[in-house]
Biopython code that builds the backbone (N, CA, C, O; Angstrom):
import numpy as np
from Bio.PDB.StructureBuilder import StructureBuilder

atoms = [
    (1, "ARG", "N", (-19.954, -25.308, 7.761)),
    (1, "ARG", "CA", (-18.717, -25.946, 7.653)),
    (1, "ARG", "C", (-18.096, -25.187, 6.558)),
    (1, "ARG", "O", (-16.919, -24.890, 6.764)),
    (2, "ARG", "N", (-18.635, -24.780, 5.382)),
    (2, "ARG", "CA", (-17.982, -24.109, 4.349)),
    (2, "ARG", "C", (-17.242, -22.923, 4.872)),
    (2, "ARG", "O", (-16.052, -22.838, 4.566)),
    (3, "MET", "N", (-17.779, -21.988, 5.625)),
    (3, "MET", "CA", (-17.209, -20.720, 6.064)),
    (3, "MET", "C", (-15.876, -21.137, 6.900)),
    (3, "MET", "O", (-14.860, -20.442, 6.887)),
    (4, "GLY", "N", (-15.993, -22.324, 7.612)),
    (4, "GLY", "CA", (-14.970, -22.922, 8.374)),
    (4, "GLY", "C", (-13.575, -23.108, 7.427)),
    (4, "GLY", "O", (-12.439, -22.884, 7.844)),
    (5, "LEU", "N", (-13.868, -23.507, 6.239)),
    (5, "LEU", "CA", (-12.902, -23.798, 5.239)),
    (5, "LEU", "C", (-12.371, -22.641, 4.708)),
    (5, "LEU", "O", (-11.204, -22.691, 4.318)),
    (6, "VAL", "N", (-13.073, -21.466, 4.601)),
    (6, "VAL", "CA", (-12.684, -20.285, 4.057)),
    (6, "VAL", "C", (-11.866, -19.527, 5.108)),
    (6, "VAL", "O", (-10.894, -18.871, 4.733)),
    (7, "GLU", "N", (-12.183, -19.577, 6.326)),
    (7, "GLU", "CA", (-11.493, -19.023, 7.509)),
    (7, "GLU", "C", (-10.200, -19.771, 7.723)),
    (7, "GLU", "O", (-9.203, -19.180, 8.139)),
    (8, "GLU", "N", (-10.199, -20.902, 7.481)),
    (8, "GLU", "CA", (-8.835, -21.769, 7.589)),
    (8, "GLU", "C", (-7.869, -21.291, 6.424)),
    (8, "GLU", "O", (-6.690, -21.043, 6.676)),
    (9, "ARG", "N", (-8.360, -21.174, 5.223)),
    (9, "ARG", "CA", (-7.498, -20.656, 4.018)),
    (9, "ARG", "C", (-7.249, -19.250, 4.260)),
    (9, "ARG", "O", (-6.163, -18.852, 3.840)),
    (10, "ILE", "N", (-8.064, -18.321, 4.890)),
    (10, "ILE", "CA", (-7.669, -16.916, 5.172)),
    (10, "ILE", "C", (-6.445, -16.995, 6.118)),
    (10, "ILE", "O", (-5.454, -16.306, 5.877)),
    (11, "ASP", "N", (-6.489, -17.743, 7.087)),
    (11, "ASP", "CA", (-5.516, -17.937, 8.166)),
    (11, "ASP", "C", (-4.243, -18.282, 7.436)),
    (11, "ASP", "O", (-3.211, -17.717, 7.797)),
    (12, "MET", "N", (-4.206, -19.230, 6.356)),
    (12, "MET", "CA", (-3.027, -19.887, 5.719)),
    (12, "MET", "C", (-2.590, -18.479, 4.844)),
    (12, "MET", "O", (-1.409, -18.132, 4.869)),
    (13, "LEU", "N", (-3.377, -17.857, 4.239)),
    (13, "LEU", "CA", (-3.056, -16.753, 3.317)),
    (13, "LEU", "C", (-2.256, -15.689, 4.181)),
    (13, "LEU", "O", (-1.193, -15.238, 3.754)),
    (14, "ILE", "N", (-2.789, -15.289, 5.418)),
    (14, "ILE", "CA", (-2.187, -14.373, 6.258)),
    (14, "ILE", "C", (-0.896, -14.873, 6.773)),
    (14, "ILE", "O", (-0.064, -14.049, 7.155)),
    (15, "GLN", "N", (-0.633, -16.186, 6.825)),
    (15, "GLN", "CA", (0.606, -16.630, 7.231)),
    (15, "GLN", "C", (1.505, -16.596, 6.187)),
    (15, "GLN", "O", (2.646, -16.251, 6.493)),
    (16, "ALA", "N", (1.279, -16.872, 4.998)),
    (16, "ALA", "CA", (2.024, -16.737, 3.794)),
    (16, "ALA", "C", (2.644, -15.501, 3.571)),
    (16, "ALA", "O", (3.836, -15.330, 3.317)),
    (17, "ILE", "N", (1.425, -14.308, 3.724)),
    (17, "ILE", "CA", (1.974, -12.989, 3.608)),
    (17, "ILE", "C", (2.937, -12.684, 4.652)),
    (17, "ILE", "O", (3.952, -12.053, 4.356)),
    (18, "GLY", "N", (2.738, -13.041, 5.760)),
    (18, "GLY", "CA", (3.733, -12.845, 6.873)),
    (18, "GLY", "C", (4.990, -13.425, 6.712)),
    (18, "GLY", "O", (5.983, -12.947, 7.260)),
    (19, "GLU", "N", (5.027, -14.432, 5.994)),
    (19, "GLU", "CA", (6.366, -15.029, 5.632)),
    (19, "GLU", "C", (7.000, -14.661, 4.332)),
    (19, "GLU", "O", (8.119, -15.100, 4.065)),
    (20, "SER", "N", (6.354, -13.882, 3.505)),
    (20, "SER", "CA", (6.702, -13.537, 2.266)),
    (20, "SER", "C", (8.148, -12.552, 2.394)),
    (20, "SER", "O", (8.425, -11.934, 3.422)),
    (21, "GLU", "N", (8.830, -12.542, 1.391)),
    (21, "GLU", "CA", (9.979, -11.889, 1.342)),
    (21, "GLU", "C", (9.670, -10.380, 1.454)),
    (21, "GLU", "O", (10.334, -9.645, 2.184)),
    (22, "VAL", "N", (8.630, -9.947, 0.699)),
    (22, "VAL", "CA", (8.223, -8.492, 0.683)),
    (22, "VAL", "C", (7.843, -7.959, 1.935)),
    (22, "VAL", "O", (8.217, -6.836, 2.274)),
    (23, "TYR", "N", (6.933, -8.868, 2.847)),
    (23, "TYR", "CA", (6.526, -8.312, 4.059)),
    (23, "TYR", "C", (7.548, -8.368, 5.060)),
    (23, "TYR", "O", (7.472, -7.578, 6.001)),
    (24, "GLN", "N", (8.706, -9.370, 4.981)),
    (24, "GLN", "CA", (9.603, -9.396, 5.942)),
    (24, "GLN", "C", (10.487, -8.201, 5.629)),
    (24, "GLN", "O", (10.884, -7.540, 6.588)),
    (25, "HIS", "N", (10.820, -7.868, 4.475)),
    (25, "HIS", "CA", (11.596, -6.706, 4.078)),
    (25, "HIS", "C", (11.071, -5.494, 4.749)),
    (25, "HIS", "O", (11.771, -4.715, 5.395)),
    (26, "TYR", "N", (9.539, -5.362, 4.517)),
    (26, "TYR", "CA", (8.907, -4.227, 5.095)),
    (26, "TYR", "C", (9.036, -4.250, 6.661)),
    (26, "TYR", "O", (9.222, -3.179, 7.239)),
    (27, "LEU", "N", (8.956, -5.300, 7.299)),
    (27, "LEU", "CA", (9.096, -5.300, 8.890)),
    (27, "LEU", "C", (10.396, -4.799, 9.090)),
    (27, "LEU", "O", (10.478, -3.916, 9.944)),
    (28, "ASN", "N", (11.374, -5.116, 8.553)),
    (28, "ASN", "CA", (12.884, -4.992, 8.878)),
    (28, "ASN", "C", (13.160, -3.365, 8.737)),
    (28, "ASN", "O", (13.687, -2.692, 9.623)),
    (29, "VAL", "N", (12.720, -2.873, 7.497)),
    (29, "VAL", "CA", (12.827, -1.533, 7.356)),
    (29, "VAL", "C", (11.843, -0.777, 8.298)),
    (29, "VAL", "O", (12.335, 0.235, 8.797)),
    (30, "LYS", "N", (10.598, -1.045, 8.636)),
    (30, "LYS", "CA", (9.925, -0.369, 9.552)),
    (30, "LYS", "C", (10.466, -0.459, 10.901)),
    (30, "LYS", "O", (10.213, 0.483, 11.653)),
    (31, "LYS", "N", (11.176, -1.438, 11.344)),
    (31, "LYS", "CA", (11.791, -1.739, 12.621)),
    (31, "LYS", "C", (13.003, -0.522, 12.908)),
    (31, "LYS", "O", (13.198, 0.091, 13.957)),
    (32, "GLU", "N", (13.703, -0.409, 11.659)),
    (32, "GLU", "CA", (14.805, 0.644, 11.591)),
    (32, "GLU", "C", (14.125, 2.064, 11.717)),
    (32, "GLU", "O", (14.571, 2.807, 12.591)),
    (33, "VAL", "N", (13.244, 2.440, 11.044)),
    (33, "VAL", "CA", (12.411, 3.612, 11.113)),
    (33, "VAL", "C", (11.857, 3.956, 12.462)),
    (33, "VAL", "O", (11.912, 5.105, 12.902)),
    (34, "GLU", "N", (11.282, 2.879, 13.164)),
    (34, "GLU", "CA", (10.835, 3.160, 14.585)),
    (34, "GLU", "C", (11.876, 3.462, 15.578)),
    (34, "GLU", "O", (11.557, 3.773, 16.726)),
    (35, "GLN", "N", (13.086, 3.391, 15.208)),
    (35, "GLN", "CA", (14.197, 3.558, 15.953)),
    (35, "GLN", "C", (14.372, 5.197, 16.187)),
    (35, "GLN", "O", (15.020, 5.706, 17.102)),
    (36, "ASN", "N", (13.753, 5.796, 15.303)),
    (36, "ASN", "CA", (13.912, 7.152, 15.159)),
    (36, "ASN", "C", (12.618, 7.778, 15.222)),
    (36, "ASN", "O", (11.900, 7.820, 14.223)),
    (37, "GLU", "N", (12.259, 8.284, 16.363)),
    (37, "GLU", "CA", (10.781, 8.779, 16.598)),
    (37, "GLU", "C", (10.524, 10.065, 15.669)),
    (37, "GLU", "O", (9.451, 10.161, 15.072)),
    (38, "ILE", "N", (11.446, 10.982, 15.560)),
    (38, "ILE", "CA", (11.307, 12.038, 14.755)),
    (38, "ILE", "C", (11.115, 11.655, 13.210)),
    (38, "ILE", "O", (10.251, 12.180, 12.508)),
    (39, "LEU", "N", (11.869, 10.841, 12.834)),
    (39, "LEU", "CA", (11.614, 10.444, 11.457)),
    (39, "LEU", "C", (10.217, 9.629, 11.308)),
    (39, "LEU", "O", (9.438, 9.776, 10.366)),
    (40, "CYS", "N", (10.051, 8.813, 12.319)),
    (40, "CYS", "CA", (8.673, 7.968, 12.237)),
    (40, "CYS", "C", (7.460, 9.006, 12.079)),
    (40, "CYS", "O", (6.510, 8.816, 11.320)),
    (41, "GLN", "N", (7.631, 10.187, 12.944)),
    (41, "GLN", "CA", (6.435, 11.253, 12.904)),
    (41, "GLN", "C", (6.469, 11.987, 11.389)),
    (41, "GLN", "O", (5.501, 12.284, 10.689)),
    (42, "LYS", "N", (7.618, 12.143, 11.168)),
    (42, "LYS", "CA", (7.468, 12.817, 9.714)),
    (42, "LYS", "C", (7.023, 11.817, 8.542)),
    (42, "LYS", "O", (6.304, 12.227, 7.631)),
    (43, "ILE", "N", (7.409, 10.687, 8.588)),
    (43, "ILE", "CA", (6.999, 9.698, 7.537)),
    (43, "ILE", "C", (5.286, 9.741, 7.595)),
    (43, "ILE", "O", (4.599, 9.912, 6.587)),
    (44, "ASP", "N", (4.729, 9.549, 8.985)),
    (44, "ASP", "CA", (3.440, 9.559, 9.196)),
    (44, "ASP", "C", (2.791, 10.937, 8.571)),
    (44, "ASP", "O", (1.764, 10.844, 7.898)),
    (45, "GLU", "N", (3.317, 12.031, 8.770)),
    (45, "GLU", "CA", (2.826, 13.147, 8.320)),
    (45, "GLU", "C", (2.819, 13.147, 6.726)),
    (45, "GLU", "O", (1.815, 13.477, 6.095)),
    (46, "TYR", "N", (3.799, 12.824, 6.229)),
    (46, "TYR", "CA", (3.907, 12.587, 4.872)),
    (46, "TYR", "C", (2.872, 11.563, 4.261)),
    (46, "TYR", "O", (2.270, 11.851, 3.227)),
    (47, "ARG", "N", (2.708, 10.567, 4.803)),
    (47, "ARG", "CA", (1.786, 9.530, 4.306)),
    (47, "ARG", "C", (0.310, 10.094, 4.606)),
    (47, "ARG", "O", (-0.600, 9.773, 3.842)),
    (48, "HIS", "N", (0.055, 10.952, 5.736)),
    (48, "HIS", "CA", (-1.254, 11.413, 5.833)),
    (48, "HIS", "C", (-1.657, 12.267, 4.816)),
    (48, "HIS", "O", (-2.678, 12.128, 4.142)),
    (49, "LYS", "N", (-0.652, 13.354, 4.695)),
    (49, "LYS", "CA", (-0.831, 14.334, 3.613)),
    (49, "LYS", "C", (-1.040, 13.804, 2.106)),
    (49, "LYS", "O", (-1.796, 14.369, 1.316)),
    (50, "ASN", "N", (-0.385, 12.809, 1.837)),
    (50, "ASN", "CA", (-0.382, 12.200, 0.603)),
    (50, "ASN", "C", (-1.864, 11.430, 0.431)),
    (50, "ASN", "O", (-2.495, 11.432, -0.627)),
    (51, "PHE", "N", (-2.235, 10.874, 1.476)),
    (51, "PHE", "CA", (-3.641, 10.211, 1.456)),
    (51, "PHE", "C", (-4.864, 11.170, 1.362)),
    (51, "PHE", "O", (-5.919, 10.922, 0.779)),
    (52, "GLN", "N", (-4.560, 12.253, 2.003)),
    (52, "GLN", "CA", (-5.616, 13.248, 2.079)),
    (52, "GLN", "C", (-5.815, 13.920, 0.637)),
    (52, "GLN", "O", (-6.912, 14.186, 0.145)),
    (53, "LEU", "N", (-4.631, 14.136, 0.076)),
    (53, "LEU", "CA", (-4.704, 14.832, -1.275)),
    (53, "LEU", "C", (-5.475, 13.748, -2.295)),
    (53, "LEU", "O", (-6.405, 14.007, -3.059)),
    (54, "ASN", "N", (-4.842, 12.511, -2.091)),
    (54, "ASN", "CA", (-5.540, 11.551, -3.036)),
    (54, "ASN", "C", (-7.092, 11.224, -2.875)),
    (54, "ASN", "O", (-7.740, 10.832, -3.845)),
    (55, "ILE", "N", (-7.645, 11.391, -1.661)),
    (55, "ILE", "CA", (-9.183, 11.133, -1.333)),
    (55, "ILE", "C", (-9.749, 12.442, -1.587)),
    (55, "ILE", "O", (-10.972, 12.363, -1.704)),
    (56, "SER", "N", (-9.252, 13.733, -1.726)),
    (56, "SER", "CA", (-9.924, 14.745, -1.676)),
    (56, "SER", "C", (-9.916, 15.547, -3.021)),
    (56, "SER", "O", (-10.727, 16.457, -3.195)),
    (57, "LEU", "N", (-8.981, 15.195, -3.982)),
    (57, "LEU", "CA", (-8.956, 15.803, -5.184)),
    (57, "LEU", "C", (-8.968, 14.729, -6.461)),
    (57, "LEU", "O", (-8.677, 13.540, -6.329)),
    (58, "GLU", "N", (-9.295, 15.257, -7.525)),
    (58, "GLU", "CA", (-9.438, 14.480, -8.744)),
    (58, "GLU", "C", (-8.785, 15.173, -9.947)),
    (58, "GLU", "O", (-8.600, 16.389, -9.913)),
    (59, "GLY", "N", (-8.421, 14.418, -11.033)),
    (59, "GLY", "CA", (-8.009, 15.009, -12.268)),
    (59, "GLY", "C", (-6.919, 15.860, -12.234)),
    (59, "GLY", "O", (-5.973, 15.591, -11.494)),
    (60, "GLU", "N", (-6.914, 16.889, -12.956)),
    (60, "GLU", "CA", (-5.839, 17.846, -12.941)),
    (60, "GLU", "C", (-5.553, 18.540, -11.711)),
    (60, "GLU", "O", (-4.389, 18.825, -11.432)),
    (61, "GLU", "N", (-6.559, 18.850, -10.916)),
    (61, "GLU", "CA", (-6.313, 19.311, -9.675)),
    (61, "GLU", "C", (-5.493, 18.379, -8.772)),
    (61, "GLU", "O", (-4.623, 18.886, -8.064)),
    (62, "LEU", "N", (-5.695, 17.096, -8.744)),
    (62, "LEU", "CA", (-5.018, 16.139, -7.998)),
    (62, "LEU", "C", (-3.387, 16.079, -8.669)),
    (62, "LEU", "O", (-2.389, 16.074, -7.949)),
    (63, "TYR", "N", (-3.353, 16.045, -9.819)),
    (63, "TYR", "CA", (-2.077, 16.064, -10.458)),
    (63, "TYR", "C", (-1.141, 17.120, -10.076)),
    (63, "TYR", "O", (0.021, 16.905, -9.733)),
    (64, "ASN", "N", (-1.749, 18.386, -10.157)),
    (64, "ASN", "CA", (-0.947, 19.617, -9.917)),
    (64, "ASN", "C", (-0.576, 19.495, -8.351)),
    (64, "ASN", "O", (0.601, 19.624, -8.014)),
    (65, "ALA", "N", (-1.597, 19.243, -7.383)),
    (65, "ALA", "CA", (-1.341, 19.235, -6.120)),
    (65, "ALA", "C", (-0.222, 18.094, -5.831)),
    (65, "ALA", "O", (0.671, 18.350, -5.023)),
    (66, "MET", "N", (-0.260, 17.027, -6.387)),
    (66, "MET", "CA", (0.919, 15.966, -6.157)),
    (66, "MET", "C", (2.019, 16.438, -6.658)),
    (66, "MET", "O", (3.072, 16.173, -6.079)),
    (67, "GLU", "N", (2.028, 17.208, -7.793)),
    (67, "GLU", "CA", (3.502, 17.654, -8.282)),
    (67, "GLU", "C", (4.115, 18.643, -7.304)),
    (67, "GLU", "O", (5.326, 18.645, -7.079)),
    (68, "ASN", "N", (3.158, 19.589, -6.654)),
    (68, "ASN", "CA", (3.579, 20.404, -5.645)),
    (68, "ASN", "C", (4.111, 19.805, -4.456)),
    (68, "ASN", "O", (5.163, 20.211, -3.961)),
    (69, "PHE", "N", (3.282, 18.634, -3.852)),
    (69, "PHE", "CA", (3.516, 17.947, -2.841)),
    (69, "PHE", "C", (4.991, 17.234, -3.058)),
    (69, "PHE", "O", (5.878, 17.292, -2.207)),
    (70, "GLU", "N", (5.104, 16.632, -4.181)),
    (70, "GLU", "CA", (6.496, 15.921, -4.272)),
    (70, "GLU", "C", (7.544, 16.990, -4.235)),
    (70, "GLU", "O", (8.497, 16.873, -3.465)),
    (71, "ARG", "N", (7.421, 18.013, -5.017)),
    (71, "ARG", "CA", (8.397, 19.247, -4.988)),
    (71, "ARG", "C", (8.775, 19.689, -3.594)),
    (71, "ARG", "O", (9.938, 19.852, -3.226)),
    (72, "GLU", "N", (7.792, 19.855, -2.912)),
    (72, "GLU", "CA", (7.896, 20.182, -1.448)),
    (72, "GLU", "C", (8.710, 19.209, -0.592)),
    (72, "GLU", "O", (9.431, 19.576, 0.336)),
    (73, "ASN", "N", (8.526, 17.860, -1.000)),
    (73, "ASN", "CA", (9.175, 16.940, -0.144)),
    (73, "ASN", "C", (10.565, 16.296, -0.610)),
    (73, "ASN", "O", (11.188, 15.417, -0.014)),
    (74, "ILE", "N", (10.907, 16.924, -1.795)),
    (74, "ILE", "CA", (12.241, 16.427, -2.304)),
    (74, "ILE", "C", (13.348, 16.112, -1.405)),
    (74, "ILE", "O", (14.043, 15.102, -1.514)),
    (75, "ALA", "N", (13.506, 17.138, -0.390)),
    (75, "ALA", "CA", (14.724, 16.766, 0.306)),
    (75, "ALA", "C", (14.392, 15.564, 1.389)),
    (75, "ALA", "O", (15.232, 14.761, 1.796)),
    (76, "PHE", "N", (13.121, 15.594, 1.742)),
    (76, "PHE", "CA", (12.719, 14.336, 2.850)),
    (76, "PHE", "C", (12.855, 13.164, 2.156)),
    (76, "PHE", "O", (13.384, 12.201, 2.713)),
    (77, "ARG", "N", (12.375, 13.076, 0.780)),
    (77, "ARG", "CA", (12.520, 11.666, -0.095)),
    (77, "ARG", "C", (13.864, 11.377, -0.305)),
    (77, "ARG", "O", (14.149, 10.199, -0.522)),
    (78, "LYS", "N", (14.859, 12.318, -0.282)),
    (78, "LYS", "CA", (16.370, 11.875, -0.514)),
    (78, "LYS", "C", (16.904, 11.205, 0.732)),
    (78, "LYS", "O", (18.012, 10.670, 0.685)),
    (79, "ASP", "N", (16.243, 11.198, 1.761)),
    (79, "ASP", "CA", (16.760, 10.325, 2.860)),
    (79, "ASP", "C", (16.586, 8.810, 2.687)),
    (79, "ASP", "O", (15.447, 8.369, 2.844)),
    (80, "PRO", "N", (17.681, 7.873, 2.349)),
    (80, "PRO", "CA", (17.439, 6.549, 1.896)),
    (80, "PRO", "C", (16.511, 5.739, 2.640)),
    (80, "PRO", "O", (15.811, 4.905, 2.066)),
    (81, "LEU", "N", (16.456, 5.951, 4.003)),
    (81, "LEU", "CA", (15.725, 5.209, 4.856)),
    (81, "LEU", "C", (14.135, 5.549, 4.569)),
    (81, "LEU", "O", (13.290, 4.657, 4.505)),
    (82, "VAL", "N", (13.847, 6.892, 4.409)),
    (82, "VAL", "CA", (12.447, 7.401, 3.878)),
    (82, "VAL", "C", (12.002, 6.516, 2.740)),
    (82, "VAL", "O", (10.924, 5.923, 2.728)),
    (83, "ASN", "N", (12.909, 6.468, 1.784)),
    (83, "ASN", "CA", (12.569, 6.197, 0.541)),
    (83, "ASN", "C", (12.626, 4.593, 0.574)),
    (83, "ASN", "O", (11.808, 3.997, -0.128)),
    (84, "GLN", "N", (13.399, 3.969, 1.226)),
    (84, "GLN", "CA", (13.361, 2.352, 1.549)),
    (84, "GLN", "C", (12.071, 2.160, 2.180)),
    (84, "GLN", "O", (11.293, 1.378, 1.635)),
    (85, "PHE", "N", (11.753, 2.699, 3.149)),
    (85, "PHE", "CA", (10.469, 2.379, 3.998)),
    (85, "PHE", "C", (9.260, 2.615, 3.098)),
    (85, "PHE", "O", (8.394, 1.740, 3.069)),
    (86, "LEU", "N", (9.125, 3.695, 2.375)),
    (86, "LEU", "CA", (7.798, 3.997, 1.646)),
    (86, "LEU", "C", (7.835, 3.042, 0.421)),
    (86, "LEU", "O", (6.742, 2.623, 0.040)),
    (87, "ALA", "N", (8.873, 2.671, -0.201)),
    (87, "ALA", "CA", (9.012, 1.662, -1.198)),
    (87, "ALA", "C", (8.468, 0.256, -0.693)),
    (87, "ALA", "O", (7.712, -0.498, -1.306)),
    (88, "ALA", "N", (9.012, 0.082, 0.534)),
    (88, "ALA", "CA", (8.771, -1.413, 1.090)),
    (88, "ALA", "C", (7.098, -1.544, 1.431)),
    (88, "ALA", "O", (6.388, -2.537, 1.278)),
    (89, "GLU", "N", (6.742, -0.268, 1.917)),
    (89, "GLU", "CA", (5.237, -0.251, 2.225)),
    (89, "GLU", "C", (4.237, -0.381, 0.975)),
    (89, "GLU", "O", (3.140, -0.940, 0.953)),
    (90, "LEU", "N", (4.916, 0.292, -0.067)),
    (90, "LEU", "CA", (4.054, 0.313, -1.211)),
    (90, "LEU", "C", (4.058, -1.226, -2.067)),
    (90, "LEU", "O", (3.165, -1.613, -2.820)),
    (91, "ALA", "N", (5.107, -1.838, -1.776)),
    (91, "ALA", "CA", (5.197, -3.248, -2.180)),
    (91, "ALA", "C", (4.335, -4.077, -1.630)),
    (91, "ALA", "O", (3.730, -4.922, -2.290)),
    (92, "VAL", "N", (4.180, -3.895, -0.224)),
    (92, "VAL", "CA", (3.192, -4.869, 0.419)),
    (92, "VAL", "C", (1.707, -4.315, -0.015)),
    (92, "VAL", "O", (0.919, -5.203, -0.343)),
    (93, "ILE", "N", (1.319, -3.237, -0.052)),
    (93, "ILE", "CA", (0.132, -2.620, -0.619)),
    (93, "ILE", "C", (-0.212, -3.008, -1.932)),
    (93, "ILE", "O", (-1.393, -3.172, -2.241)),
    (94, "ARG", "N", (0.806, -3.186, -2.811)),
    (94, "ARG", "CA", (0.651, -3.658, -4.146)),
    (94, "ARG", "C", (0.239, -5.245, -4.060)),
    (94, "ARG", "O", (-0.744, -5.681, -4.659)),
    (95, "MET", "N", (0.972, -5.942, -3.369)),
    (95, "MET", "CA", (0.765, -7.303, -3.223)),
    (95, "MET", "C", (-0.704, -7.785, -2.670)),
    (95, "MET", "O", (-1.374, -8.689, -3.169)),
    (96, "VAL", "N", (-1.017, -7.087, -1.673)),
    (96, "VAL", "CA", (-2.533, -7.108, -1.311)),
    (96, "VAL", "C", (-3.500, -6.758, -2.203)),
    (96, "VAL", "O", (-4.557, -7.387, -2.249)),
    (97, "GLN", "N", (-3.250, -5.736, -2.993)),
    (97, "GLN", "CA", (-4.220, -5.301, -4.067)),
    (97, "GLN", "C", (-4.239, -6.436, -5.243)),
    (97, "GLN", "O", (-5.265, -6.755, -5.844)),
    (98, "GLN", "N", (-2.980, -6.981, -5.472)),
    (98, "GLN", "CA", (-3.186, -7.988, -6.480)),
    (98, "GLN", "C", (-3.974, -9.065, -6.019)),
    (98, "GLN", "O", (-4.720, -9.574, -6.856)),
    (99, "MET", "N", (-3.976, -9.570, -4.765)),
    (99, "MET", "CA", (-4.627, -10.672, -4.075)),
    (99, "MET", "C", (-6.020, -10.226, -4.339)),
    (99, "MET", "O", (-6.758, -11.014, -4.931)),
    (100, "GLU", "N", (-6.466, -9.084, -3.983)),
    (100, "GLU", "CA", (-7.827, -8.855, -4.002)),
    (100, "GLU", "C", (-8.379, -8.752, -5.565)),
    (100, "GLU", "O", (-9.509, -9.162, -5.830)),
    (101, "LYS", "N", (-7.699, -8.303, -6.370)),
    (101, "LYS", "CA", (-8.069, -8.247, -7.794)),
    (101, "LYS", "C", (-8.154, -9.883, -8.285)),
    (101, "LYS", "O", (-9.088, -10.313, -8.962)),
    (102, "LYS", "N", (-7.225, -10.553, -7.907)),
    (102, "LYS", "CA", (-7.495, -12.075, -8.213)),
    (102, "LYS", "C", (-8.618, -12.685, -7.637)),
    (102, "LYS", "O", (-9.363, -13.352, -8.355)),
    (103, "ILE", "N", (-8.866, -12.534, -6.308)),
    (103, "ILE", "CA", (-10.160, -13.052, -5.691)),
    (103, "ILE", "C", (-11.445, -12.531, -6.459)),
    (103, "ILE", "O", (-12.236, -13.281, -7.031)),
    (104, "LEU", "N", (-11.560, -11.079, -6.397)),
    (104, "LEU", "CA", (-12.604, -10.612, -7.193)),
    (104, "LEU", "C", (-13.063, -11.209, -8.578)),
    (104, "LEU", "O", (-14.198, -11.566, -8.897)),
    (105, "HIS", "N", (-11.830, -11.230, -9.372)),
    (105, "HIS", "CA", (-11.916, -11.626, -10.554)),
    (105, "HIS", "C", (-12.318, -13.192, -10.611)),
    (105, "HIS", "O", (-13.093, -13.638, -11.457)),
    (106, "ALA", "N", (-11.686, -13.985, -9.594)),
    (106, "ALA", "CA", (-12.170, -15.518, -9.753)),
    (106, "ALA", "C", (-13.623, -15.888, -9.267)),
    (106, "ALA", "O", (-14.239, -16.888, -9.637)),
    (107, "ILE", "N", (-14.094, -14.906, -8.356)),
    (107, "ILE", "CA", (-15.449, -15.216, -7.913)),
    (107, "ILE", "C", (-16.474, -14.316, -8.722)),
    (107, "ILE", "O", (-17.653, -14.218, -8.381)),
    (108, "ASP", "N", (-15.958, -13.698, -9.768)),
    (108, "ASP", "CA", (-16.976, -13.050, -10.495)),
    (108, "ASP", "C", (-17.885, -12.112, -9.779)),
    (108, "ASP", "O", (-19.100, -12.088, -9.974)),
    (109, "LEU", "N", (-17.239, -11.330, -8.930)),
    (109, "LEU", "CA", (-18.302, -10.423, -8.194)),
    (109, "LEU", "C", (-18.521, -9.268, -8.716)),
    (109, "LEU", "O", (-17.487, -8.601, -8.672)),
    (110, "LYS", "N", (-19.418, -8.692, -9.211)),
    (110, "LYS", "CA", (-19.728, -7.555, -9.938)),
    (110, "LYS", "C", (-19.870, -6.386, -8.931)),
    (110, "LYS", "O", (-20.847, -6.460, -8.186)),
    (111, "LEU", "N", (-19.151, -5.450, -8.809)),
    (111, "LEU", "CA", (-19.147, -4.416, -7.900)),
    (111, "LEU", "C", (-19.375, -3.056, -8.776)),
    (111, "LEU", "O", (-18.605, -2.640, -9.642)),
    (112, "MET", "N", (-20.643, -2.433, -8.345)),
    (112, "MET", "CA", (-20.729, -1.023, -9.154)),
    (112, "MET", "C", (-19.581, -0.160, -9.261)),
    (112, "MET", "O", (-19.517, 0.469, -10.317)),
    (113, "PHE", "N", (-18.742, 0.006, -8.501)),
    (113, "PHE", "CA", (-17.649, 0.930, -8.333)),
    (113, "PHE", "C", (-16.345, 0.356, -8.946)),
    (113, "PHE", "O", (-15.421, 1.092, -9.291)),
    (114, "ALA", "N", (-16.315, -0.925, -9.060)),
    (114, "ALA", "CA", (-15.061, -1.658, -9.544)),
    (114, "ALA", "C", (-15.023, -1.678, -11.098)),
    (114, "ALA", "O", (-16.011, -1.605, -11.828)),
    (115, "PRO", "N", (-13.786, -1.783, -11.468)),
    (115, "PRO", "CA", (-13.557, -1.774, -13.172)),
    (115, "PRO", "C", (-14.151, -3.191, -13.455)),
    (115, "PRO", "O", (-14.233, -4.091, -12.619)),
    (116, "THR", "N", (-14.596, -3.261, -14.902)),
    (116, "THR", "CA", (-15.407, -4.326, -15.404)),
    (116, "THR", "C", (-14.373, -5.487, -15.680)),
    (116, "THR", "O", (-14.724, -6.666, -15.704)),
    (117, "SER", "N", (-13.050, -5.062, -15.891)),
    (117, "SER", "CA", (-11.989, -6.059, -16.156)),
    (117, "SER", "C", (-10.771, -6.004, -15.220)),
    (117, "SER", "O", (-10.194, -4.926, -15.077)),
    (118, "TYR", "N", (-10.372, -7.033, -14.614)),
    (118, "TYR", "CA", (-9.329, -6.818, -13.940)),
    (118, "TYR", "C", (-8.023, -7.211, -14.668)),
    (118, "TYR", "O", (-6.926, -7.117, -14.118)),
    (119, "GLU", "N", (-8.187, -7.639, -15.886)),
    (119, "GLU", "CA", (-6.990, -7.824, -16.606)),
    (119, "GLU", "C", (-6.087, -6.831, -17.209)),
    (119, "GLU", "O", (-5.006, -7.082, -17.742)),
    (120, "GLU", "N", (-6.782, -5.385, -17.035)),
    (120, "GLU", "CA", (-6.162, -4.223, -17.470)),
    (120, "GLU", "C", (-5.074, -3.980, -16.783)),
    (120, "GLU", "O", (-4.204, -3.438, -17.465)),
    (121, "ASP", "N", (-4.753, -4.206, -15.532)),
    (121, "ASP", "CA", (-3.768, -3.897, -14.712)),
    (121, "ASP", "C", (-2.581, -5.193, -14.936)),
    (121, "ASP", "O", (-1.404, -4.995, -14.636)),
    (122, "GLU", "N", (-2.958, -6.255, -15.384)),
    (122, "GLU", "CA", (-1.983, -7.265, -15.427)),
    (122, "GLU", "C", (-1.077, -7.285, -16.672)),
    (122, "GLU", "O", (-0.198, -8.140, -16.783)),
]
sb = StructureBuilder()
sb.init_structure("model")
sb.init_model(0)
sb.init_chain("A")
sb.init_seg("    ")
for serial, (resi, resn, name, xyz) in enumerate(atoms, 1):
    if name == "N":
        sb.init_residue(resn, " ", resi, " ")
    sb.init_atom(name, np.array(xyz, "f"), 0.0, 1.0, " ", f" {name:<3s}", serial, name[0])
structure = sb.get_structure()
């Protein structure tokens, strides 16, 4: 029975996310981007390269690689639609990350790889 309540509340949370202004804005911008297949592919390539850099490098090596990456993509990022999409996507990601932090803090789940205090980012 208890898991049923959790599942019900998760469904409510998913609905609230879907109805949020942040997520609706993301969907609108995403729809606009999807009308241009080439732009869509370029954004996917940009996101993939960004992700690969972030998971494969650390410290100063990551910092230098990201600086180069951003420099190489200045013209691409000047496209207002590209910037709008990436900003909208990041806003959704940050919203979900905040939820995760609040949940983990509230249930006092100690994960070996997680920061010891969630207040640091607040």
